[in-house]
OpenMM code with the backbone's topology and positions (N, CA, C; nanometers):
from openmm import Vec3, app, unit

residues = "UNK UNK UNK UNK UNK UNK UNK UNK UNK UNK UNK UNK UNK UNK UNK UNK UNK UNK UNK UNK UNK UNK UNK UNK UNK UNK UNK UNK UNK UNK UNK UNK UNK UNK UNK UNK UNK UNK UNK UNK UNK UNK UNK UNK UNK UNK UNK UNK UNK UNK UNK UNK UNK UNK UNK UNK UNK UNK UNK UNK UNK UNK UNK UNK UNK UNK UNK UNK UNK UNK UNK UNK UNK UNK UNK UNK UNK UNK UNK UNK UNK UNK UNK UNK UNK UNK UNK UNK UNK UNK UNK UNK UNK UNK UNK UNK UNK UNK UNK UNK UNK UNK UNK UNK UNK UNK UNK UNK UNK UNK UNK UNK UNK UNK UNK UNK UNK UNK UNK UNK UNK UNK UNK UNK UNK UNK UNK UNK UNK UNK UNK UNK UNK UNK UNK UNK UNK UNK UNK UNK".split()
positions = [
    Vec3(-2.6822, -4.3228, 9.0599),
    Vec3(-2.7688, -4.2141, 9.0258),
    Vec3(-2.8414, -4.1692, 9.1500),
    Vec3(-2.8339, -4.0409, 9.1838),
    Vec3(-2.8944, -3.9902, 9.3058),
    Vec3(-3.0413, -3.9611, 9.2811),
    Vec3(-3.1266, -4.0478, 9.3331),
    Vec3(-3.2699, -4.0347, 9.3127),
    Vec3(-3.3300, -3.9316, 9.4075),
    Vec3(-3.2715, -3.9131, 9.5206),
    Vec3(-3.3296, -3.8257, 9.6262),
    Vec3(-3.2426, -3.7080, 9.6597),
    Vec3(-3.1690, -3.6534, 9.5652),
    Vec3(-3.0799, -3.5439, 9.5872),
    Vec3(-3.1502, -3.4231, 9.6418),
    Vec3(-3.0765, -3.3325, 9.7106),
    Vec3(-3.1379, -3.2131, 9.7665),
    Vec3(-3.1837, -3.1195, 9.6558),
    Vec3(-3.2915, -3.0451, 9.6847),
    Vec3(-3.3430, -2.9524, 9.5879),
    Vec3(-3.2458, -2.8377, 9.5679),
    Vec3(-3.2060, -2.8134, 9.4454),
    Vec3(-3.1139, -2.7074, 9.4084),
    Vec3(-3.1734, -2.6405, 9.2864),
    Vec3(-3.1609, -2.5054, 9.2774),
    Vec3(-3.2105, -2.4373, 9.1599),
    Vec3(-3.1418, -2.4932, 9.0354),
    Vec3(-3.2177, -2.5289, 8.9370),
    Vec3(-3.1633, -2.5921, 8.8202),
    Vec3(-3.1578, -2.4971, 8.7026),
    Vec3(-3.0576, -2.5168, 8.6150),
    Vec3(-3.0491, -2.4342, 8.4943),
    Vec3(-3.1448, -2.4784, 8.3860),
    Vec3(-3.2225, -2.5860, 8.4114),
    Vec3(-3.3166, -2.6367, 8.3122),
    Vec3(-3.4469, -2.6734, 8.3818),
    Vec3(-3.5564, -2.6398, 8.3201),
    Vec3(-3.6889, -2.6773, 8.3667),
    Vec3(-3.7502, -2.7617, 8.2569),
    Vec3(-3.7814, -2.8874, 8.2891),
    Vec3(-3.8339, -2.9798, 8.1889),
    Vec3(-3.9827, -2.9581, 8.1722),
    Vec3(-4.0294, -2.9906, 8.0523),
    Vec3(-4.1737, -2.9918, 8.0243),
    Vec3(-4.2041, -3.1183, 7.9426),
    Vec3(-4.3305, -3.1559, 7.9478),
    Vec3(-4.3729, -3.2753, 7.8743),
    Vec3(-4.4900, -3.2430, 7.7847),
    Vec3(-4.4840, -3.2889, 7.6636),
    Vec3(-4.5920, -3.2650, 7.5689),
    Vec3(-4.6568, -3.4011, 7.5340),
    Vec3(-4.7708, -3.4319, 7.6005),
    Vec3(-4.8334, -3.5614, 7.5757),
    Vec3(-4.8890, -3.5761, 7.4369),
    Vec3(-4.9030, -3.4678, 7.3604),
    Vec3(-4.9567, -3.4772, 7.2251),
    Vec3(-4.8508, -3.4921, 7.1175),
    Vec3(-4.7210, -3.4897, 7.1547),
    Vec3(-4.6141, -3.4863, 7.0543),
    Vec3(-4.5933, -3.6188, 6.9839),
    Vec3(-4.6320, -3.7286, 7.0457),
    Vec3(-4.6037, -3.8600, 6.9862),
    Vec3(-4.4610, -3.9081, 7.0175),
    Vec3(-4.3849, -3.8261, 7.0890),
    Vec3(-4.2462, -3.8617, 7.1276),
    Vec3(-4.2497, -3.9173, 7.2697),
    Vec3(-4.1840, -4.0282, 7.2918),
    Vec3(-4.1776, -4.0895, 7.4263),
    Vec3(-4.1265, -3.9869, 7.5271),
    Vec3(-4.1842, -3.9874, 7.6478),
    Vec3(-4.1432, -3.8883, 7.7497),
    Vec3(-3.9935, -3.8864, 7.7783),
    Vec3(-3.9295, -4.0051, 7.7808),
    Vec3(-3.7856, -4.0049, 7.8110),
    Vec3(-3.7066, -3.9390, 7.6974),
    Vec3(-3.7543, -3.9567, 7.5720),
    Vec3(-3.6866, -3.8923, 7.4592),
    Vec3(-3.7086, -3.7406, 7.4596),
    Vec3(-3.8254, -3.6958, 7.5084),
    Vec3(-3.8477, -3.5542, 7.5216),
    Vec3(-3.7449, -3.4945, 7.6218),
    Vec3(-3.7169, -3.5651, 7.7286),
    Vec3(-3.6160, -3.5181, 7.8269),
    Vec3(-3.4772, -3.5124, 7.7646),
    Vec3(-3.4421, -3.6172, 7.6905),
    Vec3(-3.3104, -3.6207, 7.6260),
    Vec3(-3.3011, -3.5052, 7.5285),
    Vec3(-3.4058, -3.4809, 7.4484),
    Vec3(-3.4015, -3.3743, 7.3488),
    Vec3(-3.3895, -3.2367, 7.4184),
    Vec3(-3.4580, -3.2211, 7.5283),
    Vec3(-3.4525, -3.0917, 7.5997),
    Vec3(-3.3147, -3.0641, 7.6571),
    Vec3(-3.2460, -3.1680, 7.7094),
    Vec3(-3.1093, -3.1474, 7.7588),
    Vec3(-3.0172, -3.1108, 7.6453),
    Vec3(-3.0309, -3.1812, 7.5335),
    Vec3(-2.9475, -3.1539, 7.4197),
    Vec3(-2.9714, -3.0144, 7.3603),
    Vec3(-3.0984, -2.9739, 7.3545),
    Vec3(-3.1300, -2.8397, 7.3078),
    Vec3(-3.0698, -2.7337, 7.3995),
    Vec3(-3.0874, -2.7524, 7.5273),
    Vec3(-3.0313, -2.6576, 7.6260),
    Vec3(-2.8787, -2.6485, 7.6158),
    Vec3(-2.8176, -2.7631, 7.5899),
    Vec3(-2.6744, -2.7665, 7.5737),
    Vec3(-2.6316, -2.6902, 7.4466),
    Vec3(-2.6975, -2.7174, 7.3357),
    Vec3(-2.6635, -2.6513, 7.2111),
    Vec3(-2.6820, -2.5006, 7.2167),
    Vec3(-2.7816, -2.4599, 7.2946),
    Vec3(-2.8118, -2.3148, 7.3027),
    Vec3(-2.7328, -2.2466, 7.4137),
    Vec3(-2.6452, -2.3223, 7.4803),
    Vec3(-2.5585, -2.2619, 7.5823),
    Vec3(-2.6289, -2.2385, 7.7157),
    Vec3(-2.7469, -2.2970, 7.7335),
    Vec3(-2.8185, -2.2804, 7.8611),
    Vec3(-2.7651, -2.3746, 7.9675),
    Vec3(-2.7004, -2.4806, 7.9265),
    Vec3(-2.6355, -2.5757, 8.0191),
    Vec3(-2.4850, -2.5632, 8.0024),
    Vec3(-2.4140, -2.5518, 8.1098),
    Vec3(-2.2703, -2.5430, 8.1100),
    Vec3(-2.2097, -2.6605, 8.1814),
    Vec3(-2.0868, -2.6950, 8.1491),
    Vec3(-2.0184, -2.8013, 8.2194),
    Vec3(-2.0200, -2.7712, 8.3689),
    Vec3(-2.0610, -2.8672, 8.4485),
    Vec3(-2.0639, -2.8522, 8.5937),
    Vec3(-2.2014, -2.8169, 8.6467),
    Vec3(-2.2962, -2.7805, 8.5612),
    Vec3(-2.4313, -2.7512, 8.6075),
    Vec3(-2.4962, -2.8776, 8.6621),
    Vec3(-2.5690, -2.8625, 8.7693),
    Vec3(-2.6396, -2.9778, 8.8298),
    Vec3(-2.7803, -2.9836, 8.7738),
    Vec3(-2.8206, -3.1013, 8.7322),
    Vec3(-2.9585, -3.1225, 8.6867),
    Vec3(-3.0479, -3.1560, 8.8024),
    Vec3(-3.1795, -3.1334, 8.7858),
    Vec3(-3.2696, -3.1721, 8.8934),
    Vec3(-3.2683, -3.3235, 8.9154),
    Vec3(-3.2997, -3.3637, 9.0366),
    Vec3(-3.2982, -3.5079, 9.0699),
    Vec3(-3.4079, -3.5789, 8.9974),
    Vec3(-3.3938, -3.7087, 8.9919),
    Vec3(-3.4941, -3.7932, 8.9292),
    Vec3(-3.6306, -3.7699, 8.9980),
    Vec3(-3.6270, -3.7662, 9.1295),
    Vec3(-3.7515, -3.7448, 9.2057),
    Vec3(-3.8145, -3.6108, 9.1717),
    Vec3(-3.7353, -3.5051, 9.1599),
    Vec3(-3.7918, -3.3738, 9.1268),
    Vec3(-3.8571, -3.3745, 8.9890),
    Vec3(-3.7871, -3.4302, 8.8906),
    Vec3(-3.8394, -3.4281, 8.7543),
    Vec3(-3.9635, -3.5172, 8.7454),
    Vec3(-3.9558, -3.6332, 8.8114),
    Vec3(-4.0697, -3.7244, 8.8100),
    Vec3(-4.1934, -3.6591, 8.8690),
    Vec3(-4.1773, -3.5913, 8.9812),
    Vec3(-4.2910, -3.5227, 9.0450),
    Vec3(-4.3420, -3.4077, 8.9587),
    Vec3(-4.2499, -3.3274, 8.9070),
    Vec3(-4.2886, -3.2128, 8.8257),
    Vec3(-4.3663, -3.2524, 8.7004),
    Vec3(-4.3240, -3.3596, 8.6329),
    Vec3(-4.3863, -3.3986, 8.5090),
    Vec3(-4.4936, -3.5089, 8.5227),
    Vec3(-4.5104, -3.5585, 8.6448),
    Vec3(-4.6030, -3.6686, 8.6736),
    Vec3(-4.5724, -3.7890, 8.5847),
    Vec3(-4.4447, -3.8289, 8.5830),
    Vec3(-4.4006, -3.9461, 8.5101),
    Vec3(-4.3332, -4.0430, 8.6057),
    Vec3(-4.3220, -4.1662, 8.5647),
    Vec3(-4.2554, -4.2680, 8.6447),
    Vec3(-4.1090, -4.2334, 8.6586),
    Vec3(-4.0512, -4.2489, 8.7768),
    Vec3(-3.9064, -4.2201, 8.7964),
    Vec3(-3.8190, -4.2964, 8.6962),
    Vec3(-3.8604, -4.4185, 8.6562),
    Vec3(-3.7842, -4.4940, 8.5579),
    Vec3(-3.7724, -4.4238, 8.4231),
    Vec3(-3.8726, -4.3435, 8.3914),
    Vec3(-3.8690, -4.2644, 8.2672),
    Vec3(-3.7541, -4.1649, 8.2720),
    Vec3(-3.7417, -4.0980, 8.3855),
    Vec3(-3.6365, -3.9972, 8.4029),
    Vec3(-3.5019, -4.0669, 8.4068),
    Vec3(-3.4961, -4.1777, 8.4818),
    Vec3(-3.3705, -4.2536, 8.4874),
    Vec3(-3.3210, -4.2978, 8.3491),
    Vec3(-3.4144, -4.3431, 8.2657),
    Vec3(-3.3793, -4.3876, 8.1315),
    Vec3(-3.3186, -4.2732, 8.0501),
    Vec3(-3.3794, -4.1525, 8.0607),
    Vec3(-3.3281, -4.0392, 7.9881),
    Vec3(-3.1870, -3.9992, 8.0428),
    Vec3(-3.1773, -3.9939, 8.1727),
    Vec3(-3.0469, -3.9537, 8.2318),
    Vec3(-2.9391, -4.0591, 8.1979),
    Vec3(-2.9717, -4.1858, 8.2006),
    Vec3(-2.8749, -4.2912, 8.1686),
    Vec3(-2.8292, -4.2761, 8.0209),
    Vec3(-2.9233, -4.2515, 7.9313),
    Vec3(-2.8854, -4.2353, 7.7920),
    Vec3(-2.7900, -4.1174, 7.7762),
    Vec3(-2.8203, -4.0086, 7.8439),
    Vec3(-2.7319, -3.8898, 7.8353),
    Vec3(-2.5945, -3.9155, 7.8972),
    Vec3(-2.5939, -4.0007, 8.0047),
    Vec3(-2.4644, -4.0413, 8.0623),
    Vec3(-2.3852, -4.1247, 7.9628),
    Vec3(-2.4529, -4.2198, 7.9001),
    Vec3(-2.3876, -4.3050, 7.8006),
    Vec3(-2.3304, -4.2256, 7.6877),
    Vec3(-2.3968, -4.1188, 7.6474),
    Vec3(-2.3509, -4.0330, 7.5406),
    Vec3(-2.2423, -3.9375, 7.5859),
    Vec3(-2.2141, -3.9356, 7.7175),
    Vec3(-2.1052, -3.8508, 7.7677),
    Vec3(-2.1493, -3.7093, 7.8033),
    Vec3(-2.2751, -3.6791, 7.7947),
    Vec3(-2.3204, -3.5425, 7.8248),
    Vec3(-2.3365, -3.5192, 7.9743),
    Vec3(-2.3735, -3.6230, 8.0487),
    Vec3(-2.3948, -3.6118, 8.1955),
    Vec3(-2.3057, -3.7086, 8.2674),
    Vec3(-2.2802, -3.6754, 8.3930),
    Vec3(-2.2066, -3.7645, 8.4822),
    Vec3(-2.2711, -3.7619, 8.6197),
    Vec3(-2.2823, -3.8814, 8.6781),
    Vec3(-2.3341, -3.8971, 8.8107),
    Vec3(-2.2237, -3.8858, 8.9115),
    Vec3(-2.2469, -3.8060, 9.0148),
    Vec3(-2.1519, -3.7974, 9.1261),
    Vec3(-2.2249, -3.8482, 9.2511),
    Vec3(-2.1887, -3.9701, 9.2934),
    Vec3(-2.2601, -4.0321, 9.4039),
    Vec3(-2.2742, -3.9396, 9.5233),
    Vec3(-2.3975, -3.9292, 9.5705),
    Vec3(-2.4278, -3.8464, 9.6859),
    Vec3(-2.4458, -3.6992, 9.6547),
    Vec3(-2.4102, -3.6583, 9.5323),
    Vec3(-2.4179, -3.5159, 9.4963),
    Vec3(-2.5231, -3.4887, 9.3882),
    Vec3(-2.5423, -3.5844, 9.2959),
    Vec3(-2.6418, -3.5646, 9.1923),
    Vec3(-2.5833, -3.5885, 9.0554),
    Vec3(-2.6517, -3.5316, 8.9562),
    Vec3(-2.6169, -3.5507, 8.8158),
    Vec3(-2.5723, -3.4177, 8.7608),
    Vec3(-2.4607, -3.4175, 8.6902),
    Vec3(-2.3993, -3.2934, 8.6426),
    Vec3(-2.3698, -3.3019, 8.4952),
    Vec3(-2.3641, -3.1823, 8.4313),
    Vec3(-2.3293, -3.1736, 8.2914),
    Vec3(-2.1766, -3.2009, 8.2806),
    Vec3(-2.1440, -3.2997, 8.1965),
    Vec3(-2.0029, -3.3387, 8.1813),
    Vec3(-1.9413, -3.2792, 8.0535),
    Vec3(-2.0252, -3.2587, 7.9527),
    Vec3(-1.9801, -3.1991, 7.8269),
    Vec3(-2.0976, -3.1286, 7.7605),
    Vec3(-2.0690, -3.0459, 7.6626),
    Vec3(-2.1773, -2.9717, 7.5993),
    Vec3(-2.1688, -2.9958, 7.4480),
    Vec3(-2.2742, -2.9644, 7.3810),
    Vec3(-2.2825, -2.9751, 7.2358),
    Vec3(-2.2552, -2.8359, 7.1796),
    Vec3(-2.1856, -2.8346, 7.0709),
    Vec3(-2.1531, -2.7097, 7.0056),
    Vec3(-2.2788, -2.6452, 6.9437),
    Vec3(-2.2873, -2.5144, 6.9555),
    Vec3(-2.3939, -2.4390, 6.8950),
    Vec3(-2.3442, -2.3016, 6.8627),
    Vec3(-2.4298, -2.2234, 6.8013),
    Vec3(-2.3863, -2.0859, 6.7673),
    Vec3(-2.3653, -1.9993, 6.8911),
    Vec3(-2.2859, -1.8961, 6.8787),
    Vec3(-2.2609, -1.8046, 6.9870),
    Vec3(-2.3912, -1.7369, 7.0310),
    Vec3(-2.3951, -1.6831, 7.1516),
    Vec3(-2.5171, -1.6123, 7.1941),
    Vec3(-2.5555, -1.4959, 7.0992),
    Vec3(-2.4562, -1.4302, 7.0456),
    Vec3(-2.4849, -1.3198, 6.9519),
    Vec3(-2.5493, -1.3750, 6.8227),
    Vec3(-2.4926, -1.4839, 6.7726),
    Vec3(-2.5485, -1.5430, 6.6502),
    Vec3(-2.6892, -1.5974, 6.6767),
    Vec3(-2.7103, -1.6552, 6.7959),
    Vec3(-2.8440, -1.7060, 6.8305),
    Vec3(-2.9446, -1.5895, 6.8340),
    Vec3(-2.9036, -1.4772, 6.8919),
    Vec3(-2.9958, -1.3616, 6.8991),
    Vec3(-3.0309, -1.3132, 6.7581),
    Vec3(-2.9307, -1.3049, 6.6699),
    Vec3(-2.9543, -1.2594, 6.5350),
    Vec3(-3.0479, -1.3574, 6.4611),
    Vec3(-3.0201, -1.4885, 6.4731),
    Vec3(-3.1030, -1.5873, 6.4099),
    Vec3(-3.2457, -1.5865, 6.4634),
    Vec3(-3.2606, -1.5661, 6.5933),
    Vec3(-3.3930, -1.5581, 6.6545),
    Vec3(-3.4706, -1.4396, 6.5970),
    Vec3(-3.4059, -1.3235, 6.5836),
    Vec3(-3.4723, -1.2075, 6.5286),
    Vec3(-3.5188, -1.2351, 6.3850),
    Vec3(-3.4278, -1.2960, 6.3057),
    Vec3(-3.4639, -1.3326, 6.1657),
    Vec3(-3.5802, -1.4313, 6.1615),
    Vec3(-3.5764, -1.5287, 6.2516),
    Vec3(-3.6830, -1.6269, 6.2572),
    Vec3(-3.8147, -1.5637, 6.2954),
    Vec3(-3.8127, -1.4703, 6.3898),
    Vec3(-3.9362, -1.4002, 6.4321),
    Vec3(-3.9958, -1.3248, 6.3134),
    Vec3(-3.9092, -1.2586, 6.2354),
    Vec3(-3.9575, -1.1856, 6.1169),
    Vec3(-4.0192, -1.2860, 6.0160),
    Vec3(-3.9518, -1.3998, 5.9940),
    Vec3(-4.0022, -1.5014, 5.9007),
    Vec3(-4.1353, -1.5564, 5.9526),
    Vec3(-4.1456, -1.5830, 6.0837),
    Vec3(-4.2697, -1.6366, 6.1372),
    Vec3(-4.3858, -1.5350, 6.1178),
    Vec3(-4.3546, -1.4086, 6.1331),
    Vec3(-4.4591, -1.3063, 6.1103),
    Vec3(-4.5054, -1.3090, 5.9657),
    Vec3(-4.4110, -1.3203, 5.8718),
    Vec3(-4.4497, -1.3278, 5.7306),
    Vec3(-4.5288, -1.4554, 5.6995),
    Vec3(-4.4900, -1.5661, 5.7628),
    Vec3(-4.5620, -1.6928, 5.7385),
    Vec3(-4.7021, -1.6835, 5.7902),
    Vec3(-4.7235, -1.6206, 5.9048),
    Vec3(-4.8591, -1.6035, 5.9583),
    Vec3(-4.9422, -1.5111, 5.8698),
    Vec3(-4.8793, -1.4042, 5.8210),
    Vec3(-4.9456, -1.3125, 5.7294),
    Vec3(-4.9874, -1.3837, 5.6022),
    Vec3(-4.9104, -1.4813, 5.5618),
    Vec3(-4.9403, -1.5584, 5.4392),
    Vec3(-5.0494, -1.6623, 5.4666),
    Vec3(-5.0918, -1.6778, 5.5905),
    Vec3(-5.2021, -1.7681, 5.6214),
    Vec3(-5.1630, -1.8986, 5.6887),
    Vec3(-5.0386, -1.9171, 5.7219),
    Vec3(-4.9978, -2.0408, 5.7875),
    Vec3(-5.0276, -2.0337, 5.9389),
    Vec3(-5.0827, -2.1414, 5.9912),
    Vec3(-5.0987, -2.1532, 6.1382),
    Vec3(-4.9795, -2.2328, 6.1901),
    Vec3(-4.9757, -2.2603, 6.3192),
    Vec3(-4.8628, -2.3328, 6.3787),
    Vec3(-4.8381, -2.4677, 6.3117),
    Vec3(-4.9464, -2.5417, 6.2849),
    Vec3(-4.9330, -2.6729, 6.2206),
    Vec3(-4.8755, -2.6594, 6.0796),
    Vec3(-4.9202, -2.5574, 6.0069),
    Vec3(-4.8689, -2.5318, 5.8728),
    Vec3(-4.7220, -2.4933, 5.8763),
    Vec3(-4.6845, -2.4136, 5.9725),
    Vec3(-4.5429, -2.3721, 5.9879),
    Vec3(-4.4591, -2.4939, 6.0205),
    Vec3(-4.5067, -2.5788, 6.1150),
    Vec3(-4.4342, -2.7018, 6.1488),
    Vec3(-4.4142, -2.7913, 6.0245),
    Vec3(-4.5221, -2.8051, 5.9459),
    Vec3(-4.5132, -2.8924, 5.8273),
    Vec3(-4.4148, -2.8349, 5.7241),
    Vec3(-4.4186, -2.7049, 5.7055),
    Vec3(-4.3284, -2.6423, 5.6068),
    Vec3(-4.1822, -2.6578, 5.6520),
    Vec3(-4.1568, -2.6335, 5.7795),
    Vec3(-4.0191, -2.6448, 5.8305),
    Vec3(-3.9730, -2.7905, 5.8226),
    Vec3(-4.0560, -2.8838, 5.8637),
    Vec3(-4.0167, -3.0266, 5.8620),
    Vec3(-3.9873, -3.0710, 5.7201),
    Vec3(-4.0733, -3.0350, 5.6280),
    Vec3(-4.0560, -3.0723, 5.4865),
    Vec3(-3.9275, -3.0100, 5.4303),
    Vec3(-3.9011, -2.8864, 5.4609),
    Vec3(-3.7825, -2.8194, 5.4132),
    Vec3(-3.6543, -2.8797, 5.4701),
    Vec3(-3.6582, -2.9153, 5.5995),
    Vec3(-3.5402, -2.9833, 5.6611),
    Vec3(-3.5146, -3.1177, 5.5933),
    Vec3(-3.6195, -3.1934, 5.5708),
    Vec3(-3.6027, -3.3234, 5.5035),
    Vec3(-3.5448, -3.3054, 5.3651),
    Vec3(-3.5974, -3.2062, 5.2911),
    Vec3(-3.5480, -3.1793, 5.1574),
    Vec3(-3.4009, -3.1394, 5.1591),
    Vec3(-3.3655, -3.0562, 5.2511),
    Vec3(-3.2262, -3.0099, 5.2644),
    Vec3(-3.1350, -3.1325, 5.2950),
    Vec3(-3.1777, -3.2161, 5.3857),
    Vec3(-3.0987, -3.3321, 5.4230),
    Vec3(-3.0837, -3.4283, 5.3069),
    Vec3(-3.1872, -3.4470, 5.2286),
    Vec3(-3.1788, -3.5396, 5.1142),
    Vec3(-3.0898, -3.4810, 5.0065),
    Vec3(-3.0875, -3.3518, 4.9904),
    Vec3(-2.9968, -3.2856, 4.8952),
    Vec3(-2.8519, -3.2965, 4.9384),
    Vec3(-2.8282, -3.2932, 5.0708),
    Vec3(-2.6899, -3.3072, 5.1223),
    Vec3(-2.6372, -3.4475, 5.0940),
    Vec3(-2.7255, -3.5477, 5.0983),
    Vec3(-2.6845, -3.6866, 5.0728),
    Vec3(-2.6537, -3.7102, 4.9269),
    Vec3(-2.7322, -3.6454, 4.8413),
    Vec3(-2.7191, -3.6675, 4.6970),
    Vec3(-2.5864, -3.6123, 4.6406),
] * unit.nanometer
topology = app.Topology()
chain = topology.addChain("A")
for resn in residues:
    res = topology.addResidue(resn, chain)
    for name in ("N", "CA", "C"):
        topology.addAtom(name, app.Element.getBySymbol(name[0]), res)
């Protein structure tokens, strides 16, 4: 794993939410997977170095290494010695056109939810509850 790779413009910019309750390395894993599903990461894209991410997010380099190793184990990333870490495969997601349509529909729904009196926490709770309900119905 190239810890000190040269700075290259990256197709992904990581962020950390200390209030989420999710471990920082899992936040990185989730962000790579989301970017892959949404088509923001393509096979062959180079990810920022461990040093760059560690400095940007003010986290221990081992946190970034753990996330990158998990993604390598899952086959999404591959290390190229001396060159850095690259996207090896992507996750399937909707086409860019379908994403745009869904985003517009979601924005309309969010507007109606706010008009009905829901704040961000209420929206999160409603979505999480609905997803759990849908998943339990799929199992039944």
